[in-house]
CHARMM-style PDB file with segment names, atoms N, HN, CA, C and O in Angstrom:
ATOM      1  N   UNK     1      21.313  18.465  -6.337  1.00  0.00      PROA
ATOM      2  CA  UNK     1      20.017  18.728  -5.750  1.00  0.00      PROA
ATOM      3  C   UNK     1      19.458  17.419  -5.202  1.00  0.00      PROA
ATOM      4  O   UNK     1      19.505  16.393  -5.880  1.00  0.00      PROA
ATOM      5  N   UNK     2      18.933  17.448  -3.992  1.00  0.00      PROA
ATOM      6  HN  UNK     2      18.894  18.282  -3.441  1.00  0.00      PROA
ATOM      7  CA  UNK     2      18.361  16.248  -3.383  1.00  0.00      PROA
ATOM      8  C   UNK     2      16.887  16.465  -3.097  1.00  0.00      PROA
ATOM      9  O   UNK     2      16.434  17.590  -2.885  1.00  0.00      PROA
ATOM     10  N   UNK     3      16.178  15.404  -3.097  1.00  0.00      PROA
ATOM     11  HN  UNK     3      16.547  14.491  -3.269  1.00  0.00      PROA
ATOM     12  CA  UNK     3      14.762  15.440  -2.761  1.00  0.00      PROA
ATOM     13  C   UNK     3      14.658  15.235  -1.260  1.00  0.00      PROA
ATOM     14  O   UNK     3      15.316  14.353  -0.708  1.00  0.00      PROA
ATOM     15  N   UNK     4      13.838  16.041  -0.591  1.00  0.00      PROA
ATOM     16  HN  UNK     4      13.303  16.758  -1.039  1.00  0.00      PROA
ATOM     17  CA  UNK     4      13.746  16.020   0.865  1.00  0.00      PROA
ATOM     18  C   UNK     4      13.259  14.711   1.454  1.00  0.00      PROA
ATOM     19  O   UNK     4      13.763  14.293   2.497  1.00  0.00      PROA
ATOM     20  N   UNK     5      12.319  14.061   0.840  1.00  0.00      PROA
ATOM     21  HN  UNK     5      11.910  14.400  -0.007  1.00  0.00      PROA
ATOM     22  CA  UNK     5      11.757  12.840   1.405  1.00  0.00      PROA
ATOM     23  C   UNK     5      12.573  11.636   0.971  1.00  0.00      PROA
ATOM     24  O   UNK     5      12.888  11.481  -0.209  1.00  0.00      PROA
ATOM     25  N   UNK     6      12.911  10.792   1.922  1.00  0.00      PROA
ATOM     26  HN  UNK     6      12.656  10.918   2.881  1.00  0.00      PROA
ATOM     27  CA  UNK     6      13.656   9.573   1.616  1.00  0.00      PROA
ATOM     28  C   UNK     6      12.717   8.414   1.318  1.00  0.00      PROA
ATOM     29  O   UNK     6      13.155   7.347   0.887  1.00  0.00      PROA
ATOM     30  N   UNK     7      11.447   8.621   1.544  1.00  0.00      PROA
ATOM     31  HN  UNK     7      11.091   9.488   1.894  1.00  0.00      PROA
ATOM     32  CA  UNK     7      10.456   7.572   1.324  1.00  0.00      PROA
ATOM     33  C   UNK     7      10.470   7.139  -0.132  1.00  0.00      PROA
ATOM     34  O   UNK     7      10.491   7.980  -1.031  1.00  0.00      PROA
ATOM     35  N   UNK     8      10.460   5.855  -0.370  1.00  0.00      PROA
ATOM     36  HN  UNK     8      10.443   5.171   0.360  1.00  0.00      PROA
ATOM     37  CA  UNK     8      10.445   5.327  -1.723  1.00  0.00      PROA
ATOM     38  C   UNK     8      11.829   5.050  -2.273  1.00  0.00      PROA
ATOM     39  O   UNK     8      11.956   4.650  -3.430  1.00  0.00      PROA
ATOM     40  N   UNK     9      12.867   5.248  -1.483  1.00  0.00      PROA
ATOM     41  HN  UNK     9      12.764   5.572  -0.543  1.00  0.00      PROA
ATOM     42  CA  UNK     9      14.230   4.984  -1.934  1.00  0.00      PROA
ATOM     43  C   UNK     9      14.646   3.610  -1.443  1.00  0.00      PROA
ATOM     44  O   UNK     9      14.434   3.262  -0.281  1.00  0.00      PROA
ATOM     45  N   UNK    10      15.234   2.838  -2.331  1.00  0.00      PROA
ATOM     46  HN  UNK    10      15.407   3.120  -3.274  1.00  0.00      PROA
ATOM     47  CA  UNK    10      15.695   1.497  -2.000  1.00  0.00      PROA
ATOM     48  C   UNK    10      16.862   1.597  -1.025  1.00  0.00      PROA
ATOM     49  O   UNK    10      17.891   2.188  -1.353  1.00  0.00      PROA
ATOM     50  N   UNK    11      16.710   1.019   0.186  1.00  0.00      PROA
ATOM     51  HN  UNK    11      15.873   0.539   0.452  1.00  0.00      PROA
ATOM     52  CA  UNK    11      17.736   1.113   1.224  1.00  0.00      PROA
ATOM     53  C   UNK    11      19.027   0.394   0.836  1.00  0.00      PROA
ATOM     54  O   UNK    11      20.107   0.796   1.270  1.00  0.00      PROA
ATOM     55  N   UNK    12      18.930  -0.668   0.023  1.00  0.00      PROA
ATOM     56  HN  UNK    12      18.053  -0.994  -0.329  1.00  0.00      PROA
ATOM     57  CA  UNK    12      20.122  -1.437  -0.332  1.00  0.00      PROA
ATOM     58  C   UNK    12      21.045  -0.670  -1.280  1.00  0.00      PROA
ATOM     59  O   UNK    12      22.266  -0.699  -1.122  1.00  0.00      PROA
ATOM     60  N   UNK    13      20.466   0.007  -2.252  1.00  0.00      PROA
ATOM     61  HN  UNK    13      19.475   0.031  -2.380  1.00  0.00      PROA
ATOM     62  CA  UNK    13      21.294   0.673  -3.255  1.00  0.00      PROA
ATOM     63  C   UNK    13      21.274   2.186  -3.135  1.00  0.00      PROA
ATOM     64  O   UNK    13      22.145   2.857  -3.688  1.00  0.00      PROA
ATOM     65  N   UNK    14      20.297   2.737  -2.421  1.00  0.00      PROA
ATOM     66  HN  UNK    14      19.590   2.192  -1.971  1.00  0.00      PROA
ATOM     67  CA  UNK    14      20.191   4.181  -2.308  1.00  0.00      PROA
ATOM     68  C   UNK    14      19.532   4.816  -3.510  1.00  0.00      PROA
ATOM     69  O   UNK    14      19.492   6.041  -3.622  1.00  0.00      PROA
ATOM     70  N   UNK    15      19.012   3.997  -4.413  1.00  0.00      PROA
ATOM     71  HN  UNK    15      19.045   3.001  -4.322  1.00  0.00      PROA
ATOM     72  CA  UNK    15      18.357   4.534  -5.606  1.00  0.00      PROA
ATOM     73  C   UNK    15      16.852   4.320  -5.531  1.00  0.00      PROA
ATOM     74  O   UNK    15      16.356   3.567  -4.692  1.00  0.00      PROA
ATOM     75  N   UNK    16      16.152   4.980  -6.401  1.00  0.00      PROA
ATOM     76  HN  UNK    16      16.554   5.592  -7.083  1.00  0.00      PROA
ATOM     77  CA  UNK    16      14.697   4.831  -6.458  1.00  0.00      PROA
ATOM     78  C   UNK    16      14.390   3.488  -7.105  1.00  0.00      PROA
ATOM     79  O   UNK    16      14.925   3.186  -8.172  1.00  0.00      PROA
ATOM     80  N   UNK    17      13.530   2.666  -6.475  1.00  0.00      PROA
ATOM     81  HN  UNK    17      13.095   2.911  -5.609  1.00  0.00      PROA
ATOM     82  CA  UNK    17      13.229   1.349  -7.044  1.00  0.00      PROA
ATOM     83  C   UNK    17      12.443   1.460  -8.349  1.00  0.00      PROA
ATOM     84  O   UNK    17      11.813   2.479  -8.630  1.00  0.00      PROA
ATOM     85  N   UNK    18      12.496   0.397  -9.129  1.00  0.00      PROA
ATOM     86  HN  UNK    18      13.008  -0.432  -8.901  1.00  0.00      PROA
ATOM     87  CA  UNK    18      11.763   0.338 -10.401  1.00  0.00      PROA
ATOM     88  C   UNK    18      10.271   0.331 -10.130  1.00  0.00      PROA
ATOM     89  O   UNK    18       9.843  -0.103  -9.060  1.00  0.00      PROA
ATOM     90  N   UNK    19       9.472   0.801 -11.076  1.00  0.00      PROA
ATOM     91  HN  UNK    19       9.820   1.152 -11.945  1.00  0.00      PROA
ATOM     92  CA  UNK    19       8.016   0.771 -10.894  1.00  0.00      PROA
ATOM     93  C   UNK    19       7.518  -0.649 -10.694  1.00  0.00      PROA
ATOM     94  O   UNK    19       8.073  -1.601 -11.244  1.00  0.00      PROA
ATOM     95  N   UNK    20       6.475  -0.778  -9.908  1.00  0.00      PROA
ATOM     96  HN  UNK    20       6.025  -0.005  -9.461  1.00  0.00      PROA
ATOM     97  CA  UNK    20       5.890  -2.092  -9.648  1.00  0.00      PROA
ATOM     98  C   UNK    20       5.014  -2.509 -10.808  1.00  0.00      PROA
ATOM     99  O   UNK    20       4.333  -1.682 -11.414  1.00  0.00      PROA
ATOM    100  N   UNK    21       5.032  -3.789 -11.115  1.00  0.00      PROA
ATOM    101  HN  UNK    21       5.586  -4.461 -10.623  1.00  0.00      PROA
ATOM    102  CA  UNK    21       4.155  -4.317 -12.157  1.00  0.00      PROA
ATOM    103  C   UNK    21       2.803  -4.667 -11.529  1.00  0.00      PROA
ATOM    104  O   UNK    21       2.645  -4.610 -10.309  1.00  0.00      PROA
ATOM    105  N   UNK    22       1.854  -5.020 -12.352  1.00  0.00      PROA
ATOM    106  HN  UNK    22       1.982  -5.067 -13.342  1.00  0.00      PROA
ATOM    107  CA  UNK    22       0.525  -5.394 -11.857  1.00  0.00      PROA
ATOM    108  C   UNK    22       0.608  -6.625 -10.957  1.00  0.00      PROA
ATOM    109  O   UNK    22      -0.131  -6.724  -9.977  1.00  0.00      PROA
ATOM    110  N   UNK    23       1.494  -7.561 -11.278  1.00  0.00      PROA
ATOM    111  HN  UNK    23       2.094  -7.481 -12.075  1.00  0.00      PROA
ATOM    112  CA  UNK    23       1.646  -8.771 -10.454  1.00  0.00      PROA
ATOM    113  C   UNK    23       2.199  -8.418  -9.080  1.00  0.00      PROA
ATOM    114  O   UNK    23       1.792  -9.015  -8.083  1.00  0.00      PROA
ATOM    115  N   UNK    24       3.117  -7.459  -9.009  1.00  0.00      PROA
ATOM    116  HN  UNK    24       3.448  -6.974  -9.819  1.00  0.00      PROA
ATOM    117  CA  UNK    24       3.695  -7.054  -7.732  1.00  0.00      PROA
ATOM    118  C   UNK    24       2.678  -6.385  -6.821  1.00  0.00      PROA
ATOM    119  O   UNK    24       2.792  -6.467  -5.598  1.00  0.00      PROA
ATOM    120  N   UNK    25       1.701  -5.735  -7.394  1.00  0.00      PROA
ATOM    121  HN  UNK    25       1.608  -5.669  -8.388  1.00  0.00      PROA
ATOM    122  CA  UNK    25       0.710  -5.009  -6.603  1.00  0.00      PROA
ATOM    123  C   UNK    25      -0.091  -5.939  -5.706  1.00  0.00      PROA
ATOM    124  O   UNK    25      -0.620  -5.503  -4.683  1.00  0.00      PROA
ATOM    125  N   UNK    26      -0.187  -7.198  -6.067  1.00  0.00      PROA
ATOM    126  HN  UNK    26       0.243  -7.552  -6.898  1.00  0.00      PROA
ATOM    127  CA  UNK    26      -0.988  -8.133  -5.295  1.00  0.00      PROA
ATOM    128  C   UNK    26      -0.147  -9.035  -4.396  1.00  0.00      PROA
ATOM    129  O   UNK    26      -0.705  -9.850  -3.661  1.00  0.00      PROA
ATOM    130  N   UNK    27       1.180  -8.909  -4.434  1.00  0.00      PROA
ATOM    131  HN  UNK    27       1.632  -8.247  -5.031  1.00  0.00      PROA
ATOM    132  CA  UNK    27       2.034  -9.721  -3.572  1.00  0.00      PROA
ATOM    133  C   UNK    27       2.048  -9.146  -2.165  1.00  0.00      PROA
ATOM    134  O   UNK    27       2.198  -7.940  -1.970  1.00  0.00      PROA
ATOM    135  N   UNK    28       1.893 -10.014  -1.209  1.00  0.00      PROA
ATOM    136  HN  UNK    28       1.771 -10.994  -1.367  1.00  0.00      PROA
ATOM    137  CA  UNK    28       1.917  -9.605   0.197  1.00  0.00      PROA
ATOM    138  C   UNK    28       2.939 -10.485   0.908  1.00  0.00      PROA
ATOM    139  O   UNK    28       2.864 -11.711   0.832  1.00  0.00      PROA
ATOM    140  N   UNK    29       3.882  -9.869   1.591  1.00  0.00      PROA
ATOM    141  HN  UNK    29       3.943  -8.873   1.653  1.00  0.00      PROA
ATOM    142  CA  UNK    29       4.923 -10.631   2.277  1.00  0.00      PROA
ATOM    143  C   UNK    29       4.389 -11.233   3.576  1.00  0.00      PROA
ATOM    144  O   UNK    29       3.338 -10.832   4.077  1.00  0.00      PROA
ATOM    145  N   UNK    30       5.126 -12.195   4.106  1.00  0.00      PROA
ATOM    146  HN  UNK    30       5.979 -12.521   3.699  1.00  0.00      PROA
ATOM    147  CA  UNK    30       4.751 -12.808   5.388  1.00  0.00      PROA
ATOM    148  C   UNK    30       4.737 -11.754   6.495  1.00  0.00      PROA
ATOM    149  O   UNK    30       3.890 -11.796   7.388  1.00  0.00      PROA
ATOM    150  N   UNK    31       5.673 -10.814   6.433  1.00  0.00      PROA
ATOM    151  HN  UNK    31       6.360 -10.779   5.708  1.00  0.00      PROA
ATOM    152  CA  UNK    31       5.728  -9.752   7.437  1.00  0.00      PROA
ATOM    153  C   UNK    31       4.487  -8.857   7.367  1.00  0.00      PROA
ATOM    154  O   UNK    31       3.954  -8.451   8.400  1.00  0.00      PROA
ATOM    155  N   UNK    32       4.033  -8.555   6.161  1.00  0.00      PROA
ATOM    156  HN  UNK    32       4.465  -8.885   5.322  1.00  0.00      PROA
ATOM    157  CA  UNK    32       2.832  -7.737   6.003  1.00  0.00      PROA
ATOM    158  C   UNK    32       1.599  -8.466   6.522  1.00  0.00      PROA
ATOM    159  O   UNK    32       0.729  -7.853   7.140  1.00  0.00      PROA
ATOM    160  N   UNK    33       1.520  -9.762   6.277  1.00  0.00      PROA
ATOM    161  HN  UNK    33       2.227 -10.260   5.775  1.00  0.00      PROA
ATOM    162  CA  UNK    33       0.397 -10.569   6.768  1.00  0.00      PROA
ATOM    163  C   UNK    33       0.390 -10.555   8.293  1.00  0.00      PROA
ATOM    164  O   UNK    33      -0.661 -10.374   8.909  1.00  0.00      PROA
ATOM    165  N   UNK    34       1.554 -10.745   8.899  1.00  0.00      PROA
ATOM    166  HN  UNK    34       2.407 -10.892   8.399  1.00  0.00      PROA
ATOM    167  CA  UNK    34       1.641 -10.759  10.361  1.00  0.00      PROA
ATOM    168  C   UNK    34       1.236  -9.412  10.952  1.00  0.00      PROA
ATOM    169  O   UNK    34       0.502  -9.364  11.939  1.00  0.00      PROA
ATOM    170  N   UNK    35       1.708  -8.322  10.358  1.00  0.00      PROA
ATOM    171  HN  UNK    35       2.304  -8.361   9.556  1.00  0.00      PROA
ATOM    172  CA  UNK    35       1.352  -6.983  10.846  1.00  0.00      PROA
ATOM    173  C   UNK    35      -0.150  -6.735  10.710  1.00  0.00      PROA
ATOM    174  O   UNK    35      -0.772  -6.160  11.603  1.00  0.00      PROA
ATOM    175  N   UNK    36      -0.725  -7.169   9.594  1.00  0.00      PROA
ATOM    176  HN  UNK    36      -0.219  -7.636   8.868  1.00  0.00      PROA
ATOM    177  CA  UNK    36      -2.164  -6.995   9.392  1.00  0.00      PROA
ATOM    178  C   UNK    36      -2.958  -7.789  10.418  1.00  0.00      PROA
ATOM    179  O   UNK    36      -3.957  -7.299  10.946  1.00  0.00      PROA
ATOM    180  N   UNK    37      -2.521  -9.009  10.704  1.00  0.00      PROA
ATOM    181  HN  UNK    37      -1.709  -9.406  10.276  1.00  0.00      PROA
ATOM    182  CA  UNK    37      -3.201  -9.821  11.718  1.00  0.00      PROA
ATOM    183  C   UNK    37      -3.164  -9.151  13.087  1.00  0.00      PROA
ATOM    184  O   UNK    37      -4.155  -9.164  13.817  1.00  0.00      PROA
ATOM    185  N   UNK    38      -2.020  -8.566  13.431  1.00  0.00      PROA
ATOM    186  HN  UNK    38      -1.215  -8.556  12.837  1.00  0.00      PROA
ATOM    187  CA  UNK    38      -1.904  -7.886  14.730  1.00  0.00      PROA
ATOM    188  C   UNK    38      -2.834  -6.681  14.816  1.00  0.00      PROA
ATOM    189  O   UNK    38      -3.466  -6.455  15.848  1.00  0.00      PROA
ATOM    190  N   UNK    39      -2.919  -5.911  13.742  1.00  0.00      PROA
ATOM    191  HN  UNK    39      -2.406  -6.095  12.903  1.00  0.00      PROA
ATOM    192  CA  UNK    39      -3.810  -4.746  13.729  1.00  0.00      PROA
ATOM    193  C   UNK    39      -5.259  -5.186  13.884  1.00  0.00      PROA
ATOM    194  O   UNK    39      -6.015  -4.588  14.650  1.00  0.00      PROA
ATOM    195  N   UNK    40      -5.646  -6.230  13.159  1.00  0.00      PROA
ATOM    196  HN  UNK    40      -5.032  -6.716  12.537  1.00  0.00      PROA
ATOM    197  CA  UNK    40      -7.019  -6.739  13.254  1.00  0.00      PROA
ATOM    198  C   UNK    40      -7.286  -7.259  14.662  1.00  0.00      PROA
ATOM    199  O   UNK    40      -8.354  -7.010  15.221  1.00  0.00      PROA
ATOM    200  N   UNK    41      -6.328  -7.979  15.236  1.00  0.00      PROA
ATOM    201  HN  UNK    41      -5.461  -8.181  14.781  1.00  0.00      PROA
ATOM    202  CA  UNK    41      -6.504  -8.530  16.587  1.00  0.00      PROA
ATOM    203  C   UNK    41      -6.669  -7.421  17.624  1.00  0.00      PROA
ATOM    204  O   UNK    41      -7.497  -7.532  18.528  1.00  0.00      PROA
ATOM    205  N   UNK    42      -5.888  -6.359  17.496  1.00  0.00      PROA
ATOM    206  HN  UNK    42      -5.215  -6.269  16.761  1.00  0.00      PROA
ATOM    207  CA  UNK    42      -5.972  -5.253  18.456  1.00  0.00      PROA
ATOM    208  C   UNK    42      -7.299  -4.503  18.364  1.00  0.00      PROA
ATOM    209  O   UNK    42      -7.726  -3.876  19.333  1.00  0.00      PROA
ATOM    210  N   UNK    43      -7.946  -4.565  17.214  1.00  0.00      PROA
ATOM    211  HN  UNK    43      -7.599  -5.075  16.427  1.00  0.00      PROA
ATOM    212  CA  UNK    43      -9.170  -3.798  17.010  1.00  0.00      PROA
ATOM    213  C   UNK    43     -10.434  -4.643  16.964  1.00  0.00      PROA
ATOM    214  O   UNK    43     -11.503  -4.135  16.629  1.00  0.00      PROA
ATOM    215  N   UNK    44     -10.328  -5.911  17.292  1.00  0.00      PROA
ATOM    216  HN  UNK    44      -9.459  -6.324  17.565  1.00  0.00      PROA
ATOM    217  CA  UNK    44     -11.484  -6.803  17.300  1.00  0.00      PROA
ATOM    218  C   UNK    44     -12.191  -6.755  18.638  1.00  0.00      PROA
ATOM    219  O   UNK    44     -11.561  -6.594  19.683  1.00  0.00      PROA
ATOM    220  N   UNK    45     -13.495  -6.894  18.597  1.00  0.00      PROA
ATOM    221  HN  UNK    45     -14.007  -7.024  17.748  1.00  0.00      PROA
ATOM    222  CA  UNK    45     -14.300  -6.858  19.822  1.00  0.00      PROA
ATOM    223  C   UNK    45     -14.152  -8.147  20.632  1.00  0.00      PROA
ATOM    224  O   UNK    45     -14.081  -8.108  21.860  1.00  0.00      PROA
ATOM    225  N   UNK    46     -14.107  -9.281  19.944  1.00  0.00      PROA
ATOM    226  HN  UNK    46     -14.165  -9.312  18.946  1.00  0.00      PROA
ATOM    227  CA  UNK    46     -13.976 -10.573  20.626  1.00  0.00      PROA
ATOM    228  C   UNK    46     -13.407 -11.591  19.639  1.00  0.00      PROA
ATOM    229  O   UNK    46     -13.088 -11.248  18.500  1.00  0.00      PROA
ATOM    230  N   UNK    47     -13.280 -12.842  20.078  1.00  0.00      PROA
ATOM    231  HN  UNK    47     -13.539 -13.121  21.003  1.00  0.00      PROA
ATOM    232  CA  UNK    47     -12.652 -13.859  19.229  1.00  0.00      PROA
ATOM    233  C   UNK    47     -13.472 -14.163  17.967  1.00  0.00      PROA
ATOM    234  O   UNK    47     -12.904 -14.442  16.911  1.00  0.00      PROA
ATOM    235  N   UNK    48     -14.785 -14.111  18.075  1.00  0.00      PROA
ATOM    236  HN  UNK    48     -15.246 -13.885  18.932  1.00  0.00      PROA
ATOM    237  CA  UNK    48     -15.632 -14.352  16.897  1.00  0.00      PROA
ATOM    238  C   UNK    48     -15.464 -13.226  15.880  1.00  0.00      PROA
ATOM    239  O   UNK    48     -15.378 -13.472  14.677  1.00  0.00      PROA
ATOM    240  N   UNK    49     -15.420 -12.002  16.370  1.00  0.00      PROA
ATOM    241  HN  UNK    49     -15.491 -11.803  17.348  1.00  0.00      PROA
ATOM    242  CA  UNK    49     -15.185 -10.852  15.516  1.00  0.00      PROA
ATOM    243  C   UNK    49     -13.818 -10.962  14.835  1.00  0.00      PROA
ATOM    244  O   UNK    49     -13.689 -10.671  13.646  1.00  0.00      PROA
ATOM    245  N   UNK    50     -12.810 -11.377  15.583  1.00  0.00      PROA
ATOM    246  HN  UNK    50     -12.915 -11.613  16.550  1.00  0.00      PROA
ATOM    247  CA  UNK    50     -11.462 -11.543  15.045  1.00  0.00      PROA
ATOM    248  C   UNK    50     -11.460 -12.563  13.918  1.00  0.00      PROA
ATOM    249  O   UNK    50     -10.929 -12.296  12.840  1.00  0.00      PROA
ATOM    250  N   UNK    51     -12.044 -13.721  14.156  1.00  0.00      PROA
ATOM    251  HN  UNK    51     -12.475 -13.938  15.032  1.00  0.00      PROA
ATOM    252  CA  UNK    51     -12.073 -14.772  13.127  1.00  0.00      PROA
ATOM    253  C   UNK    51     -12.807 -14.294  11.879  1.00  0.00      PROA
ATOM    254  O   UNK    51     -12.341 -14.532  10.765  1.00  0.00      PROA
ATOM    255  N   UNK    52     -13.944 -13.625  12.045  1.00  0.00      PROA
ATOM    256  HN  UNK    52     -14.323 -13.431  12.950  1.00  0.00      PROA
ATOM    257  CA  UNK    52     -14.704 -13.125  10.897  1.00  0.00      PROA
ATOM    258  C   UNK    52     -13.895 -12.116  10.082  1.00  0.00      PROA
ATOM    259  O   UNK    52     -13.861 -12.186   8.854  1.00  0.00      PROA
ATOM    260  N   UNK    53     -13.246 -11.183  10.771  1.00  0.00      PROA
ATOM    261  HN  UNK    53     -13.273 -11.126  11.769  1.00  0.00      PROA
ATOM    262  CA  UNK    53     -12.460 -10.158  10.077  1.00  0.00      PROA
ATOM    263  C   UNK    53     -11.254 -10.767   9.357  1.00  0.00      PROA
ATOM    264  O   UNK    53     -10.976 -10.415   8.211  1.00  0.00      PROA
ATOM    265  N   UNK    54     -10.537 -11.676  10.020  1.00  0.00      PROA
ATOM    266  HN  UNK    54     -10.762 -11.962  10.952  1.00  0.00      PROA
ATOM    267  CA  UNK    54      -9.388 -12.322   9.376  1.00  0.00      PROA
ATOM    268  C   UNK    54      -9.820 -13.096   8.141  1.00  0.00      PROA
ATOM    269  O   UNK    54      -9.128 -13.081   7.122  1.00  0.00      PROA
ATOM    270  N   UNK    55     -10.953 -13.768   8.225  1.00  0.00      PROA
ATOM    271  HN  UNK    55     -11.515 -13.781   9.052  1.00  0.00      PROA
ATOM    272  CA  UNK    55     -11.476 -14.530   7.093  1.00  0.00      PROA
ATOM    273  C   UNK    55     -11.875 -13.596   5.953  1.00  0.00      PROA
ATOM    274  O   UNK    55     -11.544 -13.863   4.798  1.00  0.00      PROA
ATOM    275  N   UNK    56     -12.579 -12.507   6.259  1.00  0.00      PROA
ATOM    276  HN  UNK    56     -12.848 -12.291   7.198  1.00  0.00      PROA
ATOM    277  CA  UNK    56     -13.013 -11.557   5.224  1.00  0.00      PROA
ATOM    278  C   UNK    56     -11.833 -10.907   4.511  1.00  0.00      PROA
ATOM    279  O   UNK    56     -11.902 -10.637   3.312  1.00  0.00      PROA
ATOM    280  N   UNK    57     -10.758 -10.658   5.240  1.00  0.00      PROA
ATOM    281  HN  UNK    57     -10.702 -10.878   6.214  1.00  0.00      PROA
ATOM    282  CA  UNK    57      -9.591  -9.995   4.666  1.00  0.00      PROA
ATOM    283  C   UNK    57      -8.614 -10.961   3.997  1.00  0.00      PROA
ATOM    284  O   UNK    57      -7.602 -10.539   3.439  1.00  0.00      PROA
ATOM    285  N   UNK    58      -8.917 -12.249   4.055  1.00  0.00      PROA
ATOM    286  HN  UNK    58      -9.740 -12.592   4.508  1.00  0.00      PROA
ATOM    287  CA  UNK    58      -8.040 -13.242   3.446  1.00  0.00      PROA
ATOM    288  C   UNK    58      -6.784 -13.495   4.246  1.00  0.00      PROA
ATOM    289  O   UNK    58      -5.780 -13.948   3.697  1.00  0.00      PROA
ATOM    290  N   UNK    59      -6.822 -13.209   5.538  1.00  0.00      PROA
ATOM    291  HN  UNK    59      -7.638 -12.841   5.984  1.00  0.00      PROA
ATOM    292  CA  UNK    59      -5.659 -13.379   6.404  1.00  0.00      PROA
ATOM    293  C   UNK    59      -5.702 -14.674   7.198  1.00  0.00      PROA
ATOM    294  O   UNK    59      -4.813 -14.937   8.007  1.00  0.00      PROA
ATOM    295  N   UNK    60      -6.718 -15.474   6.975  1.00  0.00      PROA
ATOM    296  HN  UNK    60      -7.441 -15.260   6.317  1.00  0.00      PROA
ATOM    297  CA  UNK    60      -6.891 -16.731   7.699  1.00  0.00      PROA
ATOM    298  C   UNK    60      -6.786 -17.884   6.711  1.00  0.00      PROA
ATOM    299  O   UNK    60      -7.542 -17.946   5.741  1.00  0.00      PROA
ATOM    300  N   UNK    61      -5.861 -18.787   6.952  1.00  0.00      PROA
ATOM    301  HN  UNK    61      -5.247 -18.737   7.740  1.00  0.00      PROA
ATOM    302  CA  UNK    61      -5.656 -19.922   6.059  1.00  0.00      PROA
ATOM    303  C   UNK    61      -6.615 -21.049   6.407  1.00  0.00      PROA
ATOM    304  O   UNK    61      -6.881 -21.303   7.581  1.00  0.00      PROA
ATOM    305  N   UNK    62      -7.129 -21.716   5.398  1.00  0.00      PROA
ATOM    306  HN  UNK    62      -6.912 -21.509   4.443  1.00  0.00      PROA
ATOM    307  CA  UNK    62      -8.048 -22.828   5.638  1.00  0.00      PROA
ATOM    308  C   UNK    62      -7.299 -24.089   6.067  1.00  0.00      PROA
ATOM    309  O   UNK    62      -7.876 -24.972   6.703  1.00  0.00      PROA
ATOM    310  N   UNK    63      -6.012 -24.173   5.718  1.00  0.00      PROA
ATOM    311  HN  UNK    63      -5.543 -23.456   5.202  1.00  0.00      PROA
ATOM    312  CA  UNK    63      -5.185 -25.312   6.116  1.00  0.00      PROA
ATOM    313  C   UNK    63      -3.877 -24.784   6.698  1.00  0.00      PROA
ATOM    314  O   UNK    63      -3.297 -23.839   6.161  1.00  0.00      PROA
ATOM    315  N   UNK    64      -3.408 -25.386   7.790  1.00  0.00      PROA
ATOM    316  HN  UNK    64      -3.879 -26.153   8.225  1.00  0.00      PROA
ATOM    317  CA  UNK    64      -2.198 -24.883   8.445  1.00  0.00      PROA
ATOM    318  C   UNK    64      -0.939 -24.920   7.571  1.00  0.00      PROA
ATOM    319  O   UNK    64      -0.022 -24.126   7.782  1.00  0.00      PROA
ATOM    320  N   UNK    65      -0.885 -25.832   6.594  1.00  0.00      PROA
ATOM    321  HN  UNK    65      -1.630 -26.477   6.422  1.00  0.00      PROA
ATOM    322  CA  UNK    65       0.300 -25.945   5.751  1.00  0.00      PROA
ATOM    323  C   UNK    65       0.258 -25.042   4.516  1.00  0.00      PROA
ATOM    324  O   UNK    65       1.195 -25.044   3.718  1.00  0.00      PROA
ATOM    325  N   UNK    66      -0.822 -24.270   4.351  1.00  0.00      PROA
ATOM    326  HN  UNK    66      -1.584 -24.268   4.999  1.00  0.00      PROA
ATOM    327  CA  UNK    66      -0.952 -23.359   3.211  1.00  0.00      PROA
ATOM    328  C   UNK    66      -0.928 -21.921   3.666  1.00  0.00      PROA
ATOM    329  O   UNK    66      -1.373 -21.608   4.770  1.00  0.00      PROA
ATOM    330  N   UNK    67      -0.401 -21.024   2.808  1.00  0.00      PROA
ATOM    331  HN  UNK    67      -0.040 -21.278   1.911  1.00  0.00      PROA
ATOM    332  CA  UNK    67      -0.426 -19.614   3.163  1.00  0.00      PROA
ATOM    333  C   UNK    67      -1.862 -19.070   3.078  1.00  0.00      PROA
ATOM    334  O   UNK    67      -2.699 -19.666   2.400  1.00  0.00      PROA
ATOM    335  N   UNK    68      -2.154 -17.969   3.742  1.00  0.00      PROA
ATOM    336  HN  UNK    68      -1.474 -17.485   4.293  1.00  0.00      PROA
ATOM    337  CA  UNK    68      -3.497 -17.392   3.646  1.00  0.00      PROA
ATOM    338  C   UNK    68      -3.751 -16.896   2.217  1.00  0.00      PROA
ATOM    339  O   UNK    68      -2.797 -16.621   1.489  1.00  0.00      PROA
ATOM    340  N   UNK    69      -5.007 -16.778   1.807  1.00  0.00      PROA
ATOM    341  HN  UNK    69      -5.782 -17.002   2.399  1.00  0.00      PROA
ATOM    342  CA  UNK    69      -5.329 -16.361   0.437  1.00  0.00      PROA
ATOM    343  C   UNK    69      -4.654 -15.067  -0.007  1.00  0.00      PROA
ATOM    344  O   UNK    69      -4.288 -14.933  -1.175  1.00  0.00      PROA
ATOM    345  N   UNK    70      -4.485 -14.127   0.894  1.00  0.00      PROA
ATOM    346  HN  UNK    70      -4.782 -14.235   1.843  1.00  0.00      PROA
ATOM    347  CA  UNK    70      -3.892 -12.843   0.518  1.00  0.00      PROA
ATOM    348  C   UNK    70      -2.417 -12.984   0.128  1.00  0.00      PROA
ATOM    349  O   UNK    70      -1.890 -12.122  -0.575  1.00  0.00      PROA
ATOM    350  N   UNK    71      -1.752 -14.034   0.561  1.00  0.00      PROA
ATOM    351  HN  UNK    71      -2.180 -14.734   1.133  1.00  0.00      PROA
ATOM    352  CA  UNK    71      -0.337 -14.238   0.258  1.00  0.00      PROA
ATOM    353  C   UNK    71      -0.099 -15.193  -0.908  1.00  0.00      PROA
ATOM    354  O   UNK    71       1.053 -15.460  -1.249  1.00  0.00      PROA
ATOM    355  N   UNK    72      -1.132 -15.702  -1.513  1.00  0.00      PROA
ATOM    356  HN  UNK    72      -2.068 -15.485  -1.236  1.00  0.00      PROA
ATOM    357  CA  UNK    72      -0.971 -16.658  -2.640  1.00  0.00      PROA
ATOM    358  C   UNK    72      -0.722 -15.947  -3.925  1.00  0.00      PROA
ATOM    359  OT1 UNK    72      -0.565 -16.587  -4.965  1.00  0.00      PROA
TER     360      UNK     72
END
């Protein structure tokens, strides 16, 4: 018997991944940060709005050599 939805299945092994821990729930990959920035940029009214939204969401780093707060 197979389950109809493939969502949630690990592509590497074909098995269902282990449950996420509390620490994993707050991890955000670089790819997720980039996708979030693009969505915010596409929906911002202007550059000031973009900067404010990125800052509020923790997607804007205060220093170029550090990751944004959401990825720490």
